[in-house]
DRENBAMAR-538555 format. One record per residue: residue number from 1; y, x, z of N, C-alpha, C, O in turn; residue in one letter. Coordinates in steps of 0.001 Angstrom, whole numbers. Atoms other than C-alpha are relative to their C-alpha. Last residue first. Layout:
NUM Y X Z Y X Z Y X Z Y X Z a
...
This chain:
201 -1429 -102 303 2090 10014 2835 797 395 1242 2019 528 1175 x
200 -897 1036 -511 -1592 10721 3369 1450 237 -394 1826 1326 -829 x
199 -356 906 1086 -3910 12801 1184 923 -1125 448 1181 -2057 -314 x
198 -624 -721 1112 -4007 15748 3619 438 -906 -1142 1402 -589 -1839 x
197 835 61 1194 -4649 13398 6554 695 702 -1161 1851 399 -1454 x
196 1406 33 -388 -3373 13818 10146 -964 -31 -1190 -2156 232 -1031 x
195 227 -918 -1109 247 14879 9585 -1468 59 404 -1926 1078 922 x
194 255 -1349 507 281 13234 6150 -314 981 1125 -1015 1968 901 x
193 -1127 -874 -270 -71 9755 7593 -360 1426 -398 -1495 1866 -216 x
192 329 -1165 -823 -2486 7320 6010 1263 826 218 2189 792 -593 x
191 596 461 -1249 -2006 3771 4707 -385 1148 935 -881 921 2039 x
190 -1046 503 -901 452 4935 2031 -550 -461 1345 208 -598 2305 x
189 440 1297 -510 -2230 7068 348 1009 -486 1032 1217 174 2051 x
188 470 76 -1385 -665 9945 -1583 -355 -1440 354 56 -2386 -318 x
187 402 1374 -288 41 11097 -5125 -566 -25 1413 -1284 888 1820 x
186 1298 204 -648 1978 14296 -5705 -253 -1476 202 677 -2279 275 x
185 481 1364 222 4804 15646 -7860 -1362 -125 659 -2254 686 409 x
184 1398 197 -362 6746 18748 -6765 -364 -1480 -157 329 -2359 355 x
183 863 298 1128 10002 19027 -8738 -1463 -213 335 -2254 -501 -563 x
182 382 -1239 664 12277 20782 -6242 -954 -197 -1159 -1284 757 -1863 x
181 -1188 -561 635 13905 17464 -5336 -323 1275 -766 258 1529 -1821 x
180 -934 -702 -878 10493 16003 -4602 1149 595 -802 1058 770 -2017 x
179 -580 -1104 770 8727 13425 -6770 1068 636 877 2088 14 1174 x
178 -1284 -535 -443 6423 11128 -4831 429 1149 -905 -386 1960 -1343 x
177 -229 -1257 699 3646 8919 -6203 1392 471 386 2368 -254 191 x
176 -1391 -360 292 2626 6275 -3697 2 1333 -743 -689 2277 -360 x
175 -298 -1399 266 -665 4498 -3201 1483 183 -272 2213 -773 -533 x
174 -1221 -110 806 -1732 1227 -1655 370 1475 -90 292 2218 888 x
173 -816 -1135 -416 -5205 396 -422 1279 -41 -820 1362 -771 -1808 x
172 -690 -865 957 -6728 -3028 -855 707 1153 682 1239 1012 1784 x
171 933 -552 984 -9328 -4602 1425 668 1014 -914 85 2046 -1244 x
170 1107 -692 -635 -7627 -5601 4677 -975 646 -957 -1911 1320 -527 x
169 -255 -581 -1307 -5400 -8130 2971 -1266 613 586 -2332 -3 596 x
168 1002 581 -885 -6207 -8675 -693 133 697 1338 -144 1892 1447 x
167 930 -841 -765 -3076 -7881 -2697 -986 -814 831 -713 -1956 1200 x
166 568 912 -1003 -1524 -10191 -5319 -1051 777 797 -2234 749 457 x
165 -980 1080 -105 797 -7973 -7377 -449 -1045 1010 371 -1607 1737 x
164 301 1189 784 -1547 -5076 -6619 1087 -1053 197 1660 -1173 1280 x
163 780 990 -736 -31 -1840 -5320 -303 -1170 -929 281 -1276 -2007 x
162 1003 606 869 1605 1368 -6547 -868 -932 841 -1531 -498 1783 x
161 1069 650 -743 4825 2636 -4970 -914 -759 -958 -451 -1411 -1893 x
160 558 1069 830 6962 5120 -6911 -1179 -581 770 -2182 103 975 x
159 1298 633 -215 9073 7213 -4564 -309 -1034 -1064 553 -1817 -1462 x
158 -13 1293 684 11881 9705 -5211 -1405 -574 121 -2387 146 -66 x
157 981 314 1039 11930 12484 -2629 311 -1347 -636 874 -2235 4 x
156 -707 515 1168 14426 14222 -320 -990 -204 -1143 -1274 727 -1897 x
155 -241 -968 1072 12404 14584 2887 669 -664 -1200 604 -1882 -1365 x
154 836 -1125 -369 14511 13559 4687 -1452 -472 89 -1756 -1330 917 x
153 910 148 -1129 16980 11247 3050 -797 1255 248 -662 2253 -460 x
152 -655 -270 -1279 18588 11116 -359 -1030 -176 1113 -2109 -724 888 x
151 448 698 -1204 17040 11377 -3781 803 400 1224 1318 1514 1323 x
150 727 -903 -887 19056 12516 -6789 -400 -745 1261 351 -1594 1741 x
149 -652 -282 -1277 19971 9892 -9336 -847 972 800 -2066 1036 638 x
148 794 -882 -858 19037 9689 -13011 793 349 1254 1841 991 1181 x
147 -935 -753 -834 20610 6700 -14726 -818 812 996 -1472 252 1875 x
146 500 -1186 -701 18819 4948 -17554 1120 697 748 2192 951 200 x
145 585 336 -1301 19796 1396 -18475 -496 1182 799 -899 1019 1950 x
144 -581 1173 -645 20364 2234 -22132 -739 -315 1301 -1967 -384 1330 x
143 808 1194 203 19196 5742 -22939 614 -1175 753 1108 -1009 1868 x
142 64 392 1401 21379 8821 -23460 -845 -1210 -305 -1027 -1549 -1474 x
141 916 -852 763 20941 10687 -20182 -207 -446 -1445 -1013 148 -2162 x
140 111 518 1365 24098 9051 -18783 -916 893 -831 -433 1678 -1647 x
139 -376 1410 33 24478 9379 -15009 -134 -625 -1384 -115 -1849 -1512 x
138 -546 271 1324 22526 12635 -14883 287 -1494 -95 -633 -2308 -169 x
137 -848 1186 103 21574 14246 -11573 518 -124 -1423 1007 844 -2005 x
136 -1417 -255 217 18729 16756 -11759 734 -1327 -133 177 -2320 -602 x
135 -757 1221 237 15140 16917 -10564 1477 323 -104 1981 1213 582 x
134 -542 643 -1198 13622 20368 -10922 712 -1285 -372 1206 -1436 -1489 x
133 943 968 -530 11358 21541 -13744 456 -683 1264 -340 -1354 1922 x
132 824 -678 -1002 13379 24716 -14425 -997 -959 647 -1692 -579 1590 x
131 829 -1009 660 14816 23370 -17721 -851 802 973 -1729 1548 541 x
130 -725 -1043 739 16099 20285 -15896 -971 1036 -542 -2184 887 -394 x
129 431 -1341 -397 14103 17180 -15015 785 1017 -819 946 864 -2030 x
128 -295 -1100 923 15588 13684 -15155 -473 1322 599 -315 1575 1793 x
127 -86 -1273 -720 14106 10638 -13432 212 1092 -1037 -504 1153 -2037 x
126 -51 -1297 697 14602 7114 -14736 57 1158 988 651 1064 2062 x
125 146 133 1448 13991 3442 -13909 -79 1351 -691 -720 1469 -1735 x
124 -1225 -129 808 13412 4041 -10210 -280 -46 -1496 -1374 289 -1949 x
123 -691 -1274 -82 10284 2738 -8481 1190 55 -933 1462 -902 -1657 x
122 -1371 191 -461 7841 -99 -7975 669 1352 149 211 2194 921 x
121 -600 -1291 -318 4593 -106 -9939 1470 -229 330 2215 -786 -476 x
120 -1466 -17 68 2595 -3339 -9893 503 1367 440 95 1888 1478 x
119 -613 -1038 -819 -1131 -3461 -10684 1507 -1 -224 1974 -96 -1359 x
118 -460 564 -1265 -2504 -6763 -11994 651 998 929 1056 642 2036 x
117 -704 1273 116 -4537 -5122 -14753 362 -543 1378 -437 -479 2312 x
116 -188 468 -1379 -5462 -1508 -14106 828 -1286 -9 1974 -1312 440 x
115 1331 92 -600 -6875 -56 -17310 80 -505 1433 -907 -452 2168 x
114 933 493 1008 -3734 -675 -19395 -1419 -130 537 -2164 -1000 87 x
113 985 924 -579 -1523 -388 -16290 -970 -555 -1028 -1450 -1677 -867 x
112 493 -366 -1329 604 2684 -16948 -1112 -901 509 -1947 -457 1297 x
111 80 1178 -853 1280 2537 -20679 -650 395 1319 -1550 1234 1354 x
110 1319 492 -387 2406 5431 -22842 105 -1216 893 1200 -1690 1198 x
109 -31 1219 -794 5256 7269 -24519 -1410 -451 320 -2372 4 -299 x
108 1290 688 -139 5967 10680 -26020 180 -1252 838 1145 -1364 1594 x
107 1104 -950 -120 8763 13011 -27086 -1343 -718 -1 -2210 -434 -828 x
106 1211 587 -569 11711 10937 -28347 -1128 1028 9 -1350 1722 -983 x
105 1180 -134 853 14818 13035 -28992 -1222 -551 709 -1554 -117 1812 x
104 1218 -98 -799 18249 12176 -27568 -1209 -18 -935 -1195 -692 -1965 x
103 593 1272 -411 21017 12787 -30084 -1234 260 850 -1883 1299 728 x
102 1461 -20 18 23332 15786 -30595 -507 -1356 489 200 -2057 1213 x
101 445 296 1351 27022 15180 -31403 -1510 14 -148 -2033 -491 -1141 x
100 -732 1119 585 28177 16902 -28246 -424 -198 -1448 -488 758 -2221 x
99 -1409 -295 273 25489 19253 -26938 643 -1228 -638 -54 -2157 -1046 x
98 -387 -1299 -555 21963 19272 -25516 1477 315 -190 2030 1136 542 x
97 -877 -698 950 21132 15588 -25997 554 1266 643 1070 1232 1761 x
96 -1403 406 -82 18409 14692 -23478 810 818 -1008 502 1981 -1267 x
95 -848 -1158 -253 14785 15227 -24523 1454 -453 -75 1870 -1081 -1049 x
94 -929 -382 1070 12802 12012 -24254 812 1211 441 1133 1368 1619 x
93 -671 -1271 -246 9770 10849 -22319 925 278 -1174 572 41 -2329 x
92 -330 -824 1170 8501 7291 -22211 711 1265 466 1333 1302 1528 x
91 -824 -1179 -258 6775 5012 -19749 306 701 -1313 -415 564 -2301 x
90 134 -1021 1030 5346 1484 -19768 904 1185 347 1847 1048 1127 x
89 1418 -289 168 4736 -982 -16925 -275 1061 -1062 -1408 1524 -1195 x
88 626 303 1283 8340 -1116 -15718 -1458 401 -52 -1927 1190 769 x
87 1271 705 -181 9395 -1170 -12042 -683 -385 -1310 -1441 -1355 -1342 x
86 774 -339 -1196 12997 -157 -12775 -1269 -853 14 -1266 -1989 -460 x
85 -31 999 -1072 14115 -695 -16338 -813 507 1183 -1841 1163 1012 x
84 669 -418 -1234 15013 1710 -19169 164 -1075 1068 1261 -1598 1264 x
83 -818 249 -1186 15920 40 -22456 -806 382 1234 -1919 -104 1435 x
82 642 -2 -1311 14566 1302 -25775 1013 -289 1108 2172 121 1042 x
81 -174 1332 -605 16315 288 -28991 -583 -85 1402 -554 -1148 2021 x
80 -1436 254 -144 16818 3898 -30190 272 -1340 677 1334 -1526 1272 x
79 -522 -708 -1167 13120 4620 -29515 1476 -318 246 1898 -427 1398 x
78 -886 916 -726 11981 1940 -31972 621 642 1239 1095 -58 2134 x
77 -741 892 896 10509 4255 -34620 984 -904 744 2088 -1150 258 x
76 -1120 -737 603 9516 7100 -32266 860 -911 -870 2060 -678 -1012 x
75 437 -926 1044 7399 4680 -30264 1228 699 -563 2361 343 -237 x
74 -1035 -698 767 7983 2865 -26991 -647 928 -1012 -1580 1662 -689 x
73 521 -1275 486 5660 265 -25494 1023 628 -942 1554 -34 -1834 x
72 638 44 1308 7740 -2414 -23836 -501 1388 -378 56 2405 37 x
71 871 1173 41 8839 -3131 -20264 -742 -126 -1326 -1565 -1026 -1490 x
70 -477 1079 868 10292 329 -19693 -962 -1181 103 -2014 -1091 736 x
69 895 1155 -15 10034 3207 -17206 617 -1080 -881 1836 -1256 -890 x
68 -504 1363 -214 11848 6421 -18033 -1143 -1000 54 -2188 -815 -570 x
67 1151 890 -106 11192 10172 -17749 540 -1389 291 1311 -1559 1235 x
66 -81 1174 -855 14188 12232 -18915 -1292 -811 -110 -1772 -1101 -1205 x
65 871 1072 474 13970 15783 -20224 70 -1153 991 64 -947 2205 x
64 226 1116 -911 16670 18456 -19850 -843 -1090 -669 -619 -1456 -1822 x
63 -1091 966 -10 16330 21556 -21980 -389 -1183 882 -1556 -1344 1239 x
62 -1170 -613 -620 14245 24727 -22118 1230 -908 -112 2338 -457 -400 x
61 -1129 145 924 11819 23038 -24523 1274 682 502 2240 847 -242 x
60 351 -507 1329 8717 24266 -22700 1184 -15 -954 1380 924 -1726 x
59 184 -1454 -48 10160 23857 -19208 -244 574 -1391 324 1603 -1755 x
58 -1320 -567 -325 11477 20351 -19877 -71 1526 37 827 2207 -458 x
57 -800 38 1222 8202 19467 -21623 1393 576 238 1949 1244 -633 x
56 518 -1028 906 6187 20609 -18606 817 57 -1287 1081 1140 -1810 x
55 -372 -1327 -497 8357 18569 -16261 -421 1099 -967 356 2003 -1274 x
54 -1458 -95 173 7976 15421 -18367 505 1356 470 1337 1974 -194 x
53 -220 -302 1413 4213 16049 -18546 1495 133 -288 1908 989 -1070 x
52 252 -1439 169 4146 16230 -14752 174 427 -1456 592 1550 -1736 x
51 -1121 -713 -616 5789 12797 -14618 -175 1512 -137 793 2227 -397 x
50 -1143 143 900 3252 11423 -17114 1246 684 568 2048 1230 -190 x
49 171 -853 1173 360 12857 -15096 1183 -95 -953 1585 910 -1538 x
48 -146 -1400 -409 1572 11314 -11834 -86 936 -1205 707 1869 -1325 x
47 -1419 -218 -295 2010 7898 -13463 261 1459 372 1219 2064 -109 x
46 -720 74 1279 -1455 7974 -15026 1487 268 201 2113 969 -594 x
45 252 -1254 724 -2964 9173 -11728 747 21 -1328 1281 1057 -1725 x
44 -733 -1073 -669 -1317 6302 -9853 -171 1335 -703 785 2098 -840 x
43 -1420 188 335 -2570 3740 -12392 844 1101 627 1780 1597 0 x
42 -150 -304 1421 -6103 5137 -12069 1451 -131 -433 1968 721 -1154 x
41 -2 -1460 129 -5861 5155 -8261 203 424 -1453 887 1410 -1724 x
40 -1261 -509 -552 -4886 1494 -8223 99 1505 -190 1145 2019 -588 x
39 -1061 394 926 -7757 587 -10549 1352 525 482 2143 1036 -310 x
38 95 -912 1142 -10204 2583 -8412 1081 -315 -1026 1634 594 -1645 x
37 -666 -1242 -386 -8974 660 -5368 -79 1054 -1109 814 1892 -1235 x
36 -1448 237 -67 -9874 -2633 -7050 750 1285 350 1792 1573 -239 x
35 -495 175 1368 -13343 -1384 -8030 1513 -185 1 2213 414 -816 x
34 27 -1307 646 -14038 -62 -4508 560 -78 -1414 1303 807 -1840 x
33 -1132 -785 -505 -12924 -3349 -2963 71 1364 -646 1163 1866 -916 x
32 -1211 611 556 -15357 -5265 -5192 1247 759 453 2149 1003 -348 x
31 -80 -418 1397 -18157 -2859 -4292 1258 -548 -659 1914 146 -1436 x
30 -354 -1422 7 -17519 -3331 -570 145 499 -1428 1043 1291 -1714 x
29 -1414 -175 -392 -17457 -7113 -982 444 1455 -28 1560 1755 -453 x
28 -966 479 979 -20729 -7058 -3040 1455 142 445 2258 614 -359 x
27 -678 -1095 694 -22818 -4840 -727 1125 -463 -912 2005 332 -1243 x
26 -700 -851 -967 -23818 -7526 1794 824 1076 -704 1903 1436 -234 x
25 -1080 798 -572 -24657 -10066 -917 804 811 1006 2019 640 1111 x
24 -1067 88 999 -26661 -7407 -2766 1192 -797 530 2342 -448 261 x
23 -650 -1309 98 -28680 -6629 373 1145 -14 -1010 2194 583 -766 x
22 -785 -194 -1227 -29420 -10323 966 753 1325 -55 1930 1382 301 x
21 -1176 886 71 -30505 -10846 -2661 905 174 1218 2129 168 1091 x
20 -909 -560 999 -32808 -7805 -2508 1273 -835 -108 2371 -288 -212 x
19 -635 -1169 -607 -34397 -9077 720 1016 635 -949 2092 1050 -518 x
18 -917 496 -1038 -35025 -12472 -898 729 1153 672 1940 1083 884 x
17 -1187 541 663 -36497 -10862 -4021 1023 -522 1014 2228 -378 808 x
16 -751 -1115 587 -38897 -8780 -1938 1286 -471 -655 2339 138 -463 x
15 -614 -723 -1125 -40000 -11771 161 855 1150 -520 1959 1375 -25 x
14 -1094 833 -512 -40603 -13839 -2993 727 685 1158 1952 608 1251 x
13 -1072 -33 983 -42693 -11057 -4581 1216 -787 488 2349 -333 327 x
12 -612 -1330 -77 -44807 -10637 -1443 1184 107 -961 2213 690 -618 x
11 -743 -70 -1268 -45450 -14406 -1321 718 1343 132 1882 1385 529 x
10 -1225 778 172 -46440 -14536 -5003 868 55 1260 2095 93 1166 x
9 210 1439 -116 -48977 -11765 -4462 1343 -707 -157 2394 -69 -84 x
8 -782 716 -1004 -48313 -8346 -5820 -433 -1455 43 -735 -2069 -981 x
7 -1259 569 456 -50950 -6310 -7640 718 -689 1145 267 -657 2290 x
6 -1116 -92 -931 -54337 -4635 -7454 1256 -618 -586 1428 -650 -1805 x
5 -1211 -422 692 -57294 -5897 -9530 1156 -9 992 1441 -1033 1612 x
4 -1168 765 -419 -60536 -6044 -7509 1241 578 -684 1476 1785 -624 x
3 -1055 -812 -644 -63411 -4584 -9438 1161 -890 343 1555 -1745 -449 x
2 -1312 -56 621 -66243 -7034 -10073 929 914 753 898 980 1982 x
1 -1089 555 -823 -69742 -6188 -8880 1318 128 -745 1558 1107 -1451 x
């Protein structure tokens, strides 16, 4: 007698493929939203880390350091031509001149949206940190377009809002990086309230 060979019939295979296609179609919008929100979070983390680096450098150097947003990537060679602009996609750190005749010193620079295309960052052009890591007022930190102002309001914080230039309603989240007067830097979800959610604004 012949042994019966086990396997799938054509009907069973077609039913399986149809169910798989339906499940993928249901999961695709959720996956797309997850990818977009990951891009926003990545840009927010990059901004938060660069602000904390500015604080760390101010403490390490025991002198004032300015964090600036720009529209062009900044290097040590073209630092003198840098212009600070609000809502820029690039960032740079520089040590403010400590005495008359001293010049600002370039520390480091980077890009905020290299892995998050289409992300828009809205916030002040410059924030200055003193040697204790606190925000400080400086109307002329030595860079064109840079002016470090202290926040007003309650609570006294500077805000950087992070969102897509063309948001998808009901799908995208929006984040905010806050810098408090005392120097605390945190990222929060603008769609949540802090009183009910630890990660809310």
